[in-house]
C-alpha positions as a printed Julia matrix, in Angstrom:
66×3 Matrix{Float64}:
   3.21   24.16  -10.38
   4.28   21.75   -7.54
   6.59   18.89   -7.75
   5.79   15.79   -5.69
   7.9    12.61   -5.12
   6.03    9.56   -4.8
   7.51    6.36   -3.19
   5.53    3.32   -3.82
   6.35    0.37   -1.45
   4.78   -2.96   -2.29
   5.13   -5.82    0.07
   4.08   -9.05   -1.36
   1.02  -10.63    0.31
   0.67   -7.59    2.88
  -2.66   -7.4     4.33
  -3.75   -4.04    5.87
  -4.75   -5.71    9.15
  -1.06   -6.74    9.96
   0.25   -3.15   10.34
   0.38   -1.67   13.55
   0.02    1.83   12.22
  -3.6     0.61   10.84
  -4.59   -0.83   14.4
  -3.17   -4.27   14.51
  -1.25   -4.91   17.84
   0.0    -8.55   17.18
   3.44   -7.37   15.57
   5.61   -4.61   15.38
   6.06   -2.5    12.18
   8.16    0.46   13.22
   9.47    1.37    9.82
   6.15    1.12    7.97
   4.57    2.88   10.89
   7.02    5.88   10.68
   6.39    6.17    6.88
   2.65    6.25    7.48
   3.0     8.7    10.08
   5.06   10.97    7.83
   3.17   10.42    4.53
  -0.14    8.94    3.61
  -1.86    5.65    4.48
  -4.92    4.99    2.59
  -7.77    3.58    4.93
 -10.25    2.66    1.93
  -8.27    1.37   -1.08
  -9.49   -1.44   -3.46
  -7.36   -3.58   -5.73
  -8.39   -4.65   -9.19
  -7.42   -8.16   -8.98
  -7.17  -10.71   -6.09
  -4.03  -11.99   -7.81
  -0.86   -9.89   -7.16
   0.77   -9.64  -10.56
  -2.23   -8.46  -12.56
  -3.1    -5.86   -9.61
   0.36   -4.42   -9.5
   0.39   -4.1   -13.39
  -2.84   -2.59  -13.24
  -1.49    0.18  -10.62
   1.6     0.85  -12.58
  -0.14    1.16  -16.15
  -3.41    2.57  -15.11
  -5.1    -0.28  -17.19
  -7.66   -2.82  -15.8
  -6.44   -6.33  -15.86
  -8.19   -8.68  -18.47
């Protein structure tokens, strides 16, 4: 059985198209770029709610927002 460490970084109001590691050249994001290069960056992810609090709660609990 393998052990995995997961670090979940959640920045408020962070869109995918504002990160240099995902192709945006308008700003510099060296720390997030370094994390993405050494870990996993999801190119196709979907959120459960357009409102941030229900979406984060859904991620942490595994339940869909009402």
